[in-house]
Biopython code that builds the backbone (N, CA, C, O; Angstrom):
import numpy as np
from Bio.PDB.StructureBuilder import StructureBuilder

atoms = [
    (1, "MET", "N", (-11.729, 2.433, 5.151)),
    (1, "MET", "CA", (-11.346, 1.161, 5.732)),
    (1, "MET", "C", (-12.529, 0.196, 5.673)),
    (1, "MET", "O", (-13.651, 0.548, 6.036)),
    (2, "PHE", "N", (-12.260, -1.015, 5.214)),
    (2, "PHE", "CA", (-13.295, -2.031, 5.074)),
    (2, "PHE", "C", (-13.817, -2.458, 6.442)),
    (2, "PHE", "O", (-13.035, -2.723, 7.355)),
    (3, "ASP", "N", (-15.123, -2.522, 6.579)),
    (3, "ASP", "CA", (-15.758, -2.916, 7.833)),
    (3, "ASP", "C", (-15.784, -4.445, 7.937)),
    (3, "ASP", "O", (-16.508, -5.113, 7.198)),
    (4, "MET", "N", (-14.996, -4.982, 8.850)),
    (4, "MET", "CA", (-14.874, -6.428, 8.999)),
    (4, "MET", "C", (-16.179, -7.103, 9.412)),
    (4, "MET", "O", (-16.339, -8.307, 9.209)),
    (5, "LYS", "N", (-17.099, -6.359, 9.978)),
    (5, "LYS", "CA", (-18.400, -6.935, 10.362)),
    (5, "LYS", "C", (-19.181, -7.417, 9.142)),
    (5, "LYS", "O", (-20.034, -8.297, 9.250)),
    (6, "LEU", "N", (-18.883, -6.833, 7.983)),
    (6, "LEU", "CA", (-19.568, -7.246, 6.763)),
    (6, "LEU", "C", (-19.260, -8.697, 6.388)),
    (6, "LEU", "O", (-20.083, -9.359, 5.756)),
    (7, "LEU", "N", (-18.091, -9.190, 6.769)),
    (7, "LEU", "CA", (-17.736, -10.565, 6.430)),
    (7, "LEU", "C", (-18.704, -11.585, 7.021)),
    (7, "LEU", "O", (-18.839, -12.694, 6.502)),
    (8, "GLU", "N", (-19.369, -11.211, 8.096)),
    (8, "GLU", "CA", (-20.331, -12.125, 8.727)),
    (8, "GLU", "C", (-21.564, -12.338, 7.853)),
    (8, "GLU", "O", (-22.216, -13.378, 7.952)),
    (9, "ILE", "N", (-21.892, -11.367, 6.998)),
    (9, "ILE", "CA", (-23.118, -11.475, 6.203)),
    (9, "ILE", "C", (-22.876, -11.609, 4.699)),
    (9, "ILE", "O", (-23.780, -11.995, 3.957)),
    (10, "LEU", "N", (-21.659, -11.292, 4.248)),
    (10, "LEU", "CA", (-21.372, -11.382, 2.819)),
    (10, "LEU", "C", (-21.058, -12.818, 2.413)),
    (10, "LEU", "O", (-20.505, -13.600, 3.187)),
    (11, "ALA", "N", (-21.428, -13.139, 1.180)),
    (11, "ALA", "CA", (-21.117, -14.451, 0.607)),
    (11, "ALA", "C", (-20.766, -14.261, -0.860)),
    (11, "ALA", "O", (-21.150, -13.269, -1.480)),
    (12, "CYS", "N", (-20.046, -15.203, -1.394)),
    (12, "CYS", "CA", (-19.698, -15.161, -2.808)),
    (12, "CYS", "C", (-20.991, -15.232, -3.633)),
    (12, "CYS", "O", (-21.813, -16.121, -3.412)),
    (13, "PRO", "N", (-21.175, -14.312, -4.572)),
    (13, "PRO", "CA", (-22.406, -14.342, -5.361)),
    (13, "PRO", "C", (-22.492, -15.542, -6.306)),
    (13, "PRO", "O", (-23.577, -15.888, -6.774)),
    (14, "GLN", "N", (-21.357, -16.171, -6.585)),
    (14, "GLN", "CA", (-21.371, -17.320, -7.494)),
    (14, "GLN", "C", (-21.696, -18.623, -6.764)),
    (14, "GLN", "O", (-22.605, -19.346, -7.173)),
    (15, "CYS", "N", (-20.973, -18.930, -5.698)),
    (15, "CYS", "CA", (-21.150, -20.228, -5.029)),
    (15, "CYS", "C", (-21.841, -20.118, -3.665)),
    (15, "CYS", "O", (-22.194, -21.132, -3.063)),
    (16, "LYS", "N", (-22.032, -18.891, -3.184)),
    (16, "LYS", "CA", (-22.711, -18.611, -1.903)),
    (16, "LYS", "C", (-21.916, -19.042, -0.670)),
    (16, "LYS", "O", (-22.482, -19.198, 0.412)),
    (17, "LYS", "N", (-20.614, -19.233, -0.833)),
    (17, "LYS", "CA", (-19.772, -19.609, 0.306)),
    (17, "LYS", "C", (-19.106, -18.381, 0.905)),
    (17, "LYS", "O", (-19.190, -17.279, 0.364)),
    (18, "LYS", "N", (-18.447, -18.596, 2.027)),
    (18, "LYS", "CA", (-17.810, -17.524, 2.787)),
    (18, "LYS", "C", (-16.667, -16.858, 2.015)),
    (18, "LYS", "O", (-15.940, -17.509, 1.264)),
    (19, "LEU", "N", (-16.530, -15.553, 2.219)),
    (19, "LEU", "CA", (-15.437, -14.790, 1.621)),
    (19, "LEU", "C", (-14.398, -14.473, 2.683)),
    (19, "LEU", "O", (-14.734, -14.290, 3.853)),
    (20, "ASP", "N", (-13.140, -14.409, 2.278)),
    (20, "ASP", "CA", (-12.042, -14.009, 3.154)),
    (20, "ASP", "C", (-11.551, -12.641, 2.713)),
    (20, "ASP", "O", (-11.556, -12.325, 1.523)),
    (21, "TYR", "N", (-11.128, -11.834, 3.670)),
    (21, "TYR", "CA", (-10.597, -10.505, 3.375)),
    (21, "TYR", "C", (-9.079, -10.556, 3.333)),
    (21, "TYR", "O", (-8.441, -11.024, 4.276)),
    (22, "HIS", "N", (-8.505, -10.075, 2.242)),
    (22, "HIS", "CA", (-7.051, -9.971, 2.102)),
    (22, "HIS", "C", (-6.688, -8.499, 2.134)),
    (22, "HIS", "O", (-6.839, -7.788, 1.140)),
    (23, "SER", "N", (-6.209, -8.050, 3.281)),
    (23, "SER", "CA", (-5.938, -6.628, 3.481)),
    (23, "SER", "C", (-4.788, -6.122, 2.621)),
    (23, "SER", "O", (-4.773, -4.951, 2.242)),
    (24, "ASP", "N", (-3.827, -6.984, 2.307)),
    (24, "ASP", "CA", (-2.692, -6.549, 1.496)),
    (24, "ASP", "C", (-3.110, -6.173, 0.073)),
    (24, "ASP", "O", (-2.479, -5.322, -0.553)),
    (25, "GLU", "N", (-4.165, -6.800, -0.438)),
    (25, "GLU", "CA", (-4.660, -6.517, -1.786)),
    (25, "GLU", "C", (-5.941, -5.689, -1.772)),
    (25, "GLU", "O", (-6.377, -5.199, -2.814)),
    (26, "GLU", "N", (-6.542, -5.533, -0.595)),
    (26, "GLU", "CA", (-7.861, -4.881, -0.481)),
    (26, "GLU", "C", (-8.880, -5.606, -1.358)),
    (26, "GLU", "O", (-9.563, -4.994, -2.178)),
    (27, "LYS", "N", (-8.966, -6.936, -1.164)),
    (27, "LYS", "CA", (-9.898, -7.744, -1.946)),
    (27, "LYS", "C", (-10.578, -8.777, -1.067)),
    (27, "LYS", "O", (-10.053, -9.188, -0.033)),
    (28, "LEU", "N", (-11.760, -9.183, -1.505)),
    (28, "LEU", "CA", (-12.465, -10.295, -0.882)),
    (28, "LEU", "C", (-12.221, -11.512, -1.760)),
    (28, "LEU", "O", (-12.358, -11.445, -2.982)),
    (29, "VAL", "N", (-11.862, -12.619, -1.134)),
    (29, "VAL", "CA", (-11.456, -13.809, -1.866)),
    (29, "VAL", "C", (-12.386, -14.974, -1.542)),
    (29, "VAL", "O", (-12.712, -15.230, -0.383)),
    (30, "CYS", "N", (-12.799, -15.668, -2.591)),
    (30, "CYS", "CA", (-13.562, -16.904, -2.431)),
    (30, "CYS", "C", (-12.637, -18.055, -2.810)),
    (30, "CYS", "O", (-12.303, -18.232, -3.981)),
    (31, "LYS", "N", (-12.230, -18.828, -1.822)),
    (31, "LYS", "CA", (-11.335, -19.950, -2.068)),
    (31, "LYS", "C", (-12.059, -21.094, -2.776)),
    (31, "LYS", "O", (-11.429, -21.902, -3.458)),
    (32, "SER", "N", (-13.363, -21.162, -2.618)),
    (32, "SER", "CA", (-14.139, -22.239, -3.199)),
    (32, "SER", "C", (-14.181, -22.168, -4.729)),
    (32, "SER", "O", (-13.977, -23.179, -5.402)),
    (33, "CYS", "N", (-14.442, -20.995, -5.271)),
    (33, "CYS", "CA", (-14.533, -20.885, -6.731)),
    (33, "CYS", "C", (-13.363, -20.120, -7.347)),
    (33, "CYS", "O", (-13.323, -19.937, -8.564)),
    (34, "GLY", "N", (-12.420, -19.673, -6.534)),
    (34, "GLY", "CA", (-11.205, -19.060, -7.046)),
    (34, "GLY", "C", (-11.380, -17.672, -7.625)),
    (34, "GLY", "O", (-10.772, -17.334, -8.641)),
    (35, "LEU", "N", (-12.211, -16.866, -6.979)),
    (35, "LEU", "CA", (-12.435, -15.504, -7.458)),
    (35, "LEU", "C", (-12.023, -14.480, -6.407)),
    (35, "LEU", "O", (-12.134, -14.723, -5.205)),
    (36, "LYS", "N", (-11.540, -13.320, -6.887)),
    (36, "LYS", "CA", (-11.206, -12.190, -6.022)),
    (36, "LYS", "C", (-12.088, -11.018, -6.423)),
    (36, "LYS", "O", (-12.168, -10.655, -7.597)),
    (37, "TYR", "N", (-12.748, -10.432, -5.433)),
    (37, "TYR", "CA", (-13.619, -9.283, -5.658)),
    (37, "TYR", "C", (-12.952, -8.036, -5.090)),
    (37, "TYR", "O", (-12.495, -8.043, -3.947)),
    (38, "ARG", "N", (-12.895, -6.985, -5.868)),
    (38, "ARG", "CA", (-12.243, -5.755, -5.417)),
    (38, "ARG", "C", (-13.141, -4.978, -4.470)),
    (38, "ARG", "O", (-14.351, -5.196, -4.406)),
    (39, "ILE", "N", (-12.522, -4.077, -3.745)),
    (39, "ILE", "CA", (-13.234, -3.184, -2.832)),
    (39, "ILE", "C", (-12.918, -1.765, -3.275)),
    (39, "ILE", "O", (-11.753, -1.373, -3.336)),
    (40, "GLU", "N", (-13.950, -1.000, -3.582)),
    (40, "GLU", "CA", (-13.784, 0.390, -4.014)),
    (40, "GLU", "C", (-14.463, 1.313, -3.013)),
    (40, "GLU", "O", (-15.646, 1.154, -2.710)),
    (41, "ASP", "N", (-13.716, 2.267, -2.508)),
    (41, "ASP", "CA", (-14.255, 3.224, -1.531)),
    (41, "ASP", "C", (-14.940, 2.511, -0.373)),
    (41, "ASP", "O", (-16.011, 2.921, 0.076)),
    (42, "ASP", "N", (-14.317, 1.445, 0.106)),
    (42, "ASP", "CA", (-14.805, 0.636, 1.231)),
    (42, "ASP", "C", (-16.074, -0.148, 0.921)),
    (42, "ASP", "O", (-16.737, -0.633, 1.837)),
    (43, "ILE", "N", (-16.420, -0.280, -0.359)),
    (43, "ILE", "CA", (-17.620, -1.007, -0.767)),
    (43, "ILE", "C", (-17.202, -2.200, -1.629)),
    (43, "ILE", "O", (-16.551, -2.011, -2.656)),
    (44, "PRO", "N", (-17.560, -3.419, -1.233)),
    (44, "PRO", "CA", (-17.230, -4.594, -2.039)),
    (44, "PRO", "C", (-17.998, -4.590, -3.362)),
    (44, "PRO", "O", (-19.203, -4.340, -3.398)),
    (45, "VAL", "N", (-17.281, -4.871, -4.437)),
    (45, "VAL", "CA", (-17.899, -4.971, -5.757)),
    (45, "VAL", "C", (-18.075, -6.464, -6.038)),
    (45, "VAL", "O", (-17.162, -7.126, -6.531)),
    (46, "LEU", "N", (-19.247, -6.975, -5.719)),
    (46, "LEU", "CA", (-19.504, -8.416, -5.831)),
    (46, "LEU", "C", (-20.219, -8.748, -7.137)),
    (46, "LEU", "O", (-21.308, -9.321, -7.144)),
    (47, "ILE", "N", (-19.578, -8.374, -8.232)),
    (47, "ILE", "CA", (-20.097, -8.654, -9.569)),
    (47, "ILE", "C", (-19.216, -9.742, -10.176)),
    (47, "ILE", "O", (-18.015, -9.548, -10.363)),
    (48, "ILE", "N", (-19.814, -10.873, -10.478)),
    (48, "ILE", "CA", (-19.067, -12.039, -10.939)),
    (48, "ILE", "C", (-18.249, -11.721, -12.188)),
    (48, "ILE", "O", (-17.095, -12.137, -12.287)),
    (49, "ASP", "N", (-18.820, -11.000, -13.130)),
    (49, "ASP", "CA", (-18.118, -10.691, -14.380)),
    (49, "ASP", "C", (-16.924, -9.767, -14.181)),
    (49, "ASP", "O", (-16.060, -9.691, -15.054)),
    (50, "GLU", "N", (-16.856, -9.067, -13.057)),
    (50, "GLU", "CA", (-15.754, -8.154, -12.785)),
    (50, "GLU", "C", (-14.731, -8.745, -11.811)),
    (50, "GLU", "O", (-13.733, -8.097, -11.492)),
    (51, "ALA", "N", (-14.971, -9.954, -11.346)),
    (51, "ALA", "CA", (-14.049, -10.597, -10.410)),
    (51, "ALA", "C", (-12.813, -11.118, -11.137)),
    (51, "ALA", "O", (-12.861, -11.426, -12.328)),
    (52, "GLU", "N", (-11.705, -11.211, -10.399)),
    (52, "GLU", "CA", (-10.455, -11.758, -10.927)),
    (52, "GLU", "C", (-10.375, -13.229, -10.569)),
    (52, "GLU", "O", (-10.754, -13.623, -9.467)),
    (53, "LYS", "N", (-9.886, -14.042, -11.487)),
    (53, "LYS", "CA", (-9.634, -15.449, -11.171)),
    (53, "LYS", "C", (-8.227, -15.602, -10.662)),
    (53, "LYS", "O", (-7.329, -14.863, -11.067)),
    (54, "PHE", "N", (-8.027, -16.561, -9.772)),
    (54, "PHE", "CA", (-6.669, -16.833, -9.280)),
    (54, "PHE", "C", (-6.406, -18.314, -9.250)),
    (54, "PHE", "O", (-5.317, -18.740, -8.866)),
]
sb = StructureBuilder()
sb.init_structure("model")
sb.init_model(0)
sb.init_chain("A")
sb.init_seg("    ")
for serial, (resi, resn, name, xyz) in enumerate(atoms, 1):
    if name == "N":
        sb.init_residue(resn, " ", resi, " ")
    sb.init_atom(name, np.array(xyz, "f"), 0.0, 1.0, " ", f" {name:<3s}", serial, name[0])
structure = sb.get_structure()
């Protein structure tokens, strides 16, 4: 289970803005630059080249 306390310190690696957690997809979303970062084994994968665009 993703630790919600991490949202207080995590930021989008591309634009440095706040990330939102989408529990239905198990992804961290940056609304500013339109990227979704996956979470594997409760660990966010914040690699820009591996992010999904939306």
